Every structure is written in structure tokens, then in C-alpha cells.
PATOR-262257 format. One line per field, with one value per residue: residue number from 1; x, y, z of N, C-alpha, C, O in turn. Coordinates in steps of 0.05 Angstrom, whole numbers, padded with zeros to 5 digits, always signed. Example, Ala and Ser with C-alpha at 12.3 -4.5 7.8 and 13.67 -1.06 7.14 Angstrom:
seq	[1|2]
n.east	[+00264|+00257]
n.north	[-00114|-00045]
n.up	[+00156|+00142]
ca.east	[+00246|+00273]
ca.north	[-00090|-00021]
ca.up	[+00156|+00143]
c.east	[+00264|+00258]
c.north	[-00066|+00001]
c.up	[+00156|+00157]
o.east	[+00285|+00268]
o.north	[-00066|+00023]
o.up	[+00169|+00161]
This chain:
seq	[1|2|3|4|5|6|7|8|9|10|11|12|13|14|15|16|17|18|19|20|21|22|23|24|25|26|27|28|29|30|31|32|33|34|35|36|37|38|39|40|41|42|43|44|45|46|47|48|49|50|51|52|53|54|55|56|57|58|59|60|61|62|63|64|65|66|67|68|69|70|71|72|73|74|75|76|77|78|79|80|81|82|83|84|85|86|87|88|89|90|91|92|93|94|95|96|97|98|99|100|101|102|103|104|105|106|107|108|109|110|111|112|113|114|115|116|117|118|119|120|121|122|123|124|125]
n.east	[+03732|+03738|+03753|+03766|+03767|+03786|+03770|+03776|+03801|+03856|+03890|+03867|+03848|+03851|+03791|+03765|+03721|+03714|+03702|+03701|+03704|+03689|+03689|+03667|+03675|+03673|+03659|+03591|+03560|+03571|+03584|+03594|+03604|+03628|+03688|+03720|+03797|+03851|+03918|+03980|+04055|+04089|+04060|+04013|+03952|+03891|+03832|+03768|+03716|+03661|+03601|+03550|+03534|+03476|+03416|+03422|+03466|+03518|+03584|+03641|+03706|+03737|+03767|+03734|+03689|+03625|+03643|+03641|+03620|+03603|+03565|+03529|+03519|+03484|+03460|+03491|+03542|+03570|+03606|+03615|+03648|+03650|+03688|+03677|+03698|+03758|+03821|+03892|+03913|+03879|+03912|+03929|+03934|+03879|+03842|+03791|+03750|+03728|+03695|+03670|+03633|+03601|+03622|+03655|+03686|+03695|+03725|+03780|+03827|+03847|+03803|+03781|+03774|+03780|+03817|+03825|+03868|+03887|+03875|+03903|+03889|+03904|+03909|+03922|+03945]
n.north	[+00952|+00939|+00974|+00961|+00979|+00973|+00985|+00999|+00972|+00960|+00970|+00928|+00902|+00834|+00797|+00841|+00866|+00874|+00912|+00906|+00942|+00940|+00971|+00984|+01004|+01029|+00990|+00971|+00939|+00875|+00826|+00752|+00728|+00751|+00758|+00750|+00746|+00736|+00746|+00731|+00760|+00707|+00672|+00636|+00661|+00662|+00641|+00667|+00689|+00691|+00714|+00713|+00750|+00756|+00731|+00692|+00669|+00649|+00636|+00613|+00595|+00553|+00578|+00632|+00620|+00627|+00672|+00708|+00754|+00755|+00813|+00849|+00904|+00918|+00964|+00999|+00982|+00947|+00906|+00877|+00852|+00829|+00810|+00778|+00773|+00771|+00746|+00743|+00712|+00726|+00777|+00798|+00817|+00841|+00830|+00840|+00818|+00804|+00755|+00748|+00708|+00655|+00602|+00545|+00525|+00578|+00589|+00591|+00630|+00644|+00638|+00689|+00750|+00804|+00849|+00884|+00935|+00915|+00910|+00930|+00889|+00881|+00844|+00856|+00820]
n.up	[+02697|+02768|+02824|+02897|+02957|+03024|+03094|+03168|+03196|+03249|+03307|+03354|+03428|+03448|+03453|+03440|+03397|+03318|+03252|+03190|+03128|+03053|+03004|+02947|+02868|+02799|+02744|+02731|+02788|+02796|+02830|+02827|+02882|+02939|+02982|+03041|+03056|+03100|+03112|+03138|+03143|+03102|+03104|+03064|+03038|+03066|+03068|+03097|+03093|+03067|+03018|+02977|+02920|+02913|+02948|+03009|+03020|+03061|+03073|+03120|+03155|+03186|+03231|+03245|+03254|+03286|+03304|+03273|+03225|+03160|+03118|+03070|+03032|+02978|+02962|+02965|+02943|+02979|+03026|+03089|+03146|+03216|+03262|+03320|+03395|+03390|+03375|+03392|+03344|+03304|+03283|+03221|+03152|+03120|+03068|+03020|+02971|+02899|+02863|+02793|+02766|+02768|+02805|+02828|+02892|+02926|+02966|+02955|+02937|+02884|+02854|+02850|+02821|+02826|+02872|+02937|+02967|+03019|+03091|+03157|+03214|+03281|+03330|+03407|+03455]
ca.east	[+03753|+03727|+03767|+03755|+03771|+03783|+03776|+03767|+03820|+03862|+03891|+03840|+03849|+03839|+03763|+03744|+03708|+03727|+03676|+03714|+03682|+03698|+03671|+03664|+03671|+03677|+03633|+03564|+03589|+03546|+03594|+03575|+03614|+03646|+03703|+03744|+03816|+03868|+03949|+04009|+04077|+04104|+04045|+03989|+03933|+03875|+03790|+03750|+03691|+03643|+03578|+03540|+03512|+03440|+03409|+03419|+03489|+03550|+03613|+03663|+03722|+03730|+03776|+03716|+03660|+03612|+03653|+03644|+03588|+03599|+03546|+03526|+03487|+03479|+03450|+03522|+03561|+03587|+03616|+03630|+03659|+03653|+03700|+03681|+03723|+03777|+03844|+03917|+03919|+03872|+03926|+03928|+03927|+03854|+03831|+03772|+03756|+03701|+03687|+03651|+03629|+03592|+03647|+03657|+03720|+03701|+03748|+03801|+03837|+03853|+03783|+03774|+03779|+03792|+03824|+03828|+03893|+03887|+03873|+03917|+03886|+03923|+03897|+03939|+03938]
ca.north	[+00951|+00942|+00985|+00949|+00992|+00963|+01002|+00992|+00959|+00975|+00956|+00918|+00885|+00811|+00798|+00859|+00868|+00891|+00909|+00916|+00949|+00944|+00992|+00972|+01026|+01025|+00991|+00955|+00915|+00855|+00796|+00727|+00723|+00776|+00751|+00760|+00736|+00742|+00734|+00746|+00756|+00692|+00644|+00640|+00681|+00652|+00646|+00680|+00683|+00702|+00722|+00704|+00775|+00759|+00703|+00688|+00645|+00659|+00615|+00613|+00585|+00546|+00598|+00654|+00603|+00635|+00695|+00720|+00758|+00770|+00817|+00867|+00930|+00924|+00993|+01014|+00965|+00946|+00883|+00876|+00826|+00832|+00792|+00785|+00759|+00778|+00730|+00750|+00700|+00742|+00792|+00792|+00839|+00827|+00833|+00837|+00806|+00794|+00739|+00758|+00687|+00629|+00583|+00530|+00534|+00602|+00594|+00586|+00649|+00639|+00644|+00721|+00768|+00830|+00852|+00911|+00938|+00904|+00940|+00909|+00882|+00869|+00840|+00853|+00809]
ca.up	[+02719|+02793|+02856|+02922|+02980|+03052|+03114|+03188|+03207|+03273|+03341|+03376|+03457|+03451|+03466|+03426|+03362|+03290|+03236|+03162|+03114|+03031|+02981|+02909|+02852|+02783|+02726|+02736|+02802|+02807|+02831|+02836|+02911|+02948|+02999|+03054|+03060|+03114|+03103|+03155|+03125|+03100|+03095|+03048|+03039|+03072|+03061|+03119|+03098|+03029|+03010|+02950|+02923|+02918|+02961|+03040|+03024|+03071|+03087|+03145|+03156|+03220|+03248|+03260|+03251|+03315|+03317|+03248|+03205|+03134|+03110|+03056|+03024|+02953|+02939|+02975|+02941|+03002|+03032|+03117|+03156|+03232|+03277|+03350|+03417|+03372|+03388|+03376|+03324|+03288|+03274|+03195|+03135|+03113|+03040|+03004|+02941|+02882|+02844|+02788|+02752|+02779|+02803|+02855|+02907|+02923|+02997|+02940|+02929|+02856|+02848|+02856|+02800|+02836|+02902|+02951|+02979|+03050|+03117|+03181|+03236|+03300|+03355|+03427|+03481]
c.east	[+03732|+03750|+03751|+03769|+03763|+03788|+03769|+03783|+03835|+03879|+03874|+03860|+03838|+03810|+03741|+03740|+03718|+03701|+03703|+03696|+03702|+03683|+03685|+03658|+03669|+03650|+03608|+03577|+03567|+03566|+03580|+03577|+03637|+03657|+03716|+03766|+03833|+03899|+03965|+04032|+04088|+04089|+04023|+03959|+03904|+03838|+03791|+03723|+03686|+03612|+03572|+03524|+03484|+03439|+03422|+03457|+03508|+03562|+03629|+03685|+03727|+03741|+03754|+03690|+03648|+03626|+03658|+03621|+03600|+03564|+03547|+03513|+03497|+03474|+03483|+03549|+03592|+03589|+03627|+03631|+03662|+03669|+03688|+03694|+03750|+03802|+03873|+03921|+03904|+03884|+03932|+03930|+03897|+03847|+03809|+03772|+03731|+03712|+03666|+03631|+03620|+03618|+03639|+03683|+03715|+03716|+03772|+03811|+03838|+03822|+03766|+03788|+03787|+03795|+03828|+03861|+03902|+03889|+03886|+03900|+03903|+03913|+03920|+03927|+03943]
c.north	[+00954|+00947|+00967|+00962|+00985|+00992|+00984|+00979|+00977|+00957|+00954|+00899|+00863|+00813|+00821|+00850|+00888|+00894|+00914|+00918|+00947|+00950|+00991|+00999|+01012|+01008|+00979|+00935|+00897|+00828|+00766|+00723|+00741|+00752|+00760|+00740|+00748|+00734|+00750|+00732|+00724|+00665|+00661|+00662|+00659|+00656|+00653|+00671|+00695|+00695|+00721|+00739|+00775|+00730|+00715|+00678|+00658|+00625|+00625|+00597|+00580|+00566|+00617|+00641|+00609|+00656|+00712|+00733|+00770|+00783|+00838|+00886|+00938|+00946|+01008|+00997|+00961|+00926|+00886|+00849|+00848|+00808|+00803|+00764|+00748|+00761|+00740|+00742|+00707|+00761|+00779|+00819|+00815|+00843|+00824|+00825|+00796|+00772|+00745|+00740|+00668|+00611|+00568|+00535|+00562|+00605|+00593|+00611|+00661|+00646|+00677|+00736|+00792|+00833|+00883|+00910|+00925|+00922|+00916|+00909|+00868|+00876|+00839|+00836|+00817]
c.up	[+02748|+02814|+02873|+02945|+03008|+03076|+03142|+03202|+03228|+03292|+03355|+03399|+03442|+03468|+03447|+03403|+03338|+03274|+03212|+03149|+03083|+03014|+02957|+02893|+02832|+02760|+02741|+02764|+02805|+02814|+02841|+02872|+02920|+02979|+03020|+03059|+03081|+03107|+03129|+03140|+03128|+03096|+03081|+03049|+03044|+03074|+03095|+03120|+03069|+03034|+02982|+02953|+02923|+02932|+02989|+03045|+03036|+03083|+03106|+03145|+03186|+03237|+03257|+03252|+03279|+03319|+03291|+03235|+03185|+03127|+03085|+03045|+02992|+02946|+02949|+02967|+02953|+03011|+03074|+03127|+03196|+03247|+03309|+03370|+03402|+03394|+03373|+03352|+03302|+03269|+03239|+03178|+03122|+03086|+03030|+02977|+02922|+02860|+02824|+02770|+02764|+02785|+02833|+02869|+02921|+02957|+02975|+02930|+02896|+02843|+02843|+02835|+02810|+02864|+02918|+02958|+03002|+03068|+03138|+03205|+03254|+03319|+03379|+03446|+03511]
o.east	[+03713|+03764|+03729|+03787|+03740|+03804|+03759|+03776|+03833|+03879|+03864|+03880|+03820|+03807|+03717|+03750|+03728|+03680|+03723|+03676|+03726|+03664|+03709|+03640|+03664|+03626|+03609|+03597|+03546|+03560|+03561|+03557|+03659|+03643|+03723|+03759|+03831|+03902|+03964|+04034|+04095|+04099|+04015|+03953|+03898|+03826|+03808|+03711|+03702|+03602|+03588|+03511|+03471|+03455|+03429|+03470|+03517|+03554|+03630|+03681|+03722|+03729|+03755|+03671|+03659|+03622|+03677|+03601|+03608|+03544|+03570|+03489|+03511|+03482|+03494|+03570|+03615|+03566|+03646|+03619|+03671|+03661|+03689|+03700|+03759|+03803|+03876|+03932|+03912|+03875|+03938|+03928|+03894|+03846|+03805|+03792|+03714|+03732|+03643|+03614|+03639|+03633|+03625|+03701|+03736|+03715|+03791|+03802|+03830|+03821|+03743|+03812|+03806|+03779|+03836|+03875|+03926|+03900|+03882|+03898|+03915|+03907|+03938|+03903|+03934]
o.north	[+00970|+00929|+00959|+00948|+00988|+01011|+00961|+00975|+01001|+00932|+00972|+00886|+00867|+00825|+00820|+00832|+00911|+00881|+00927|+00904|+00952|+00936|+00995|+01014|+00988|+01014|+00979|+00920|+00904|+00808|+00762|+00718|+00744|+00737|+00783|+00717|+00772|+00712|+00774|+00710|+00715|+00644|+00685|+00677|+00642|+00675|+00646|+00657|+00704|+00678|+00728|+00750|+00794|+00711|+00738|+00680|+00678|+00604|+00649|+00578|+00595|+00573|+00620|+00654|+00596|+00665|+00728|+00719|+00793|+00770|+00846|+00884|+00956|+00952|+01026|+00998|+00965|+00916|+00900|+00830|+00871|+00785|+00826|+00742|+00725|+00762|+00743|+00757|+00699|+00764|+00756|+00840|+00791|+00867|+00800|+00822|+00780|+00773|+00747|+00752|+00659|+00607|+00575|+00548|+00570|+00627|+00596|+00613|+00683|+00660|+00682|+00734|+00802|+00822|+00903|+00891|+00924|+00944|+00892|+00930|+00847|+00899|+00823|+00837|+00803]
o.up	[+02748|+02822|+02867|+02952|+03016|+03075|+03142|+03225|+03228|+03290|+03369|+03392|+03426|+03489|+03443|+03391|+03339|+03280|+03219|+03150|+03085|+03008|+02951|+02901|+02834|+02761|+02766|+02763|+02817|+02800|+02857|+02887|+02909|+02992|+03017|+03066|+03081|+03095|+03136|+03129|+03150|+03089|+03082|+03068|+03028|+03083|+03111|+03135|+03053|+03048|+02965|+02972|+02933|+02929|+02993|+03066|+03025|+03094|+03107|+03129|+03205|+03257|+03282|+03244|+03298|+03342|+03289|+03236|+03188|+03129|+03080|+03050|+02985|+02924|+02936|+02979|+02947|+03009|+03079|+03119|+03199|+03242|+03319|+03362|+03401|+03419|+03349|+03336|+03280|+03247|+03235|+03189|+03118|+03085|+03030|+02963|+02932|+02846|+02832|+02758|+02777|+02766|+02852|+02859|+02928|+02968|+02990|+02907|+02888|+02823|+02835|+02831|+02798|+02880|+02905|+02954|+03005|+03066|+03137|+03217|+03248|+03328|+03375|+03453|+03529]
């Protein structure tokens, strides 16, 4: 079993930056991809960014492209998401997720096997 714990959320003014962390624990951790999603109440969980656990491939949603940076520290089993130039529409609960097997469609939440509990990000205007 894999446990994912997010941290780093909070209240930020528009234009500011935030760095979220997701620490993994449990069995030997070797995912294929780690992803970040976000969800606003009453809406679907949307893809934000993803990173291959090996190699250098990263993927971003258009909504954060140019503002977001996903990175990882394999030694710490931790993945990070930094978003700069935050906008009120970035307000959401942010979830990290692990996909354990090579797959297509990594922007789809259904492709991920494990999820964290989420961390709230609120951007004030």
C-alpha cells in the first residue's frame, strides 16, 4: 500500500506563488508517473501537471503552462508543484496521485492508483 500526503496549501494573494509537496510512504515506491490534480466543489477533478518518476518528461495543463513547475526528489519519494503568478481561478483542493503502471492518458484521474487527501489552496484577489 502507498500513502500520499500533501502539504503546502494555504491562502495566497493573487500574483503570489505557492509550492505544494507530496510525500509518499509505504511499500517500495516506484511509480510510473506522479500527477497533480485540482478540484473545485461541484466540478470534476482536473489535471494540473504530471512527471515521470524516471527521466525528465513533464506534462502541464494549459491552465498552468508557463506558471507551473512540477519536480521530484526520488531519494525523498516526494513530488512538488510550484505555481507562480497565482490567480483566483487557481483556488481549489489540490491532490497528488500516483500511477504505478505504464499507461496512456496520464491526464485522466482514472489512470491513477493512489491519491492523497488533498490540500486547500485559496487565492485572494
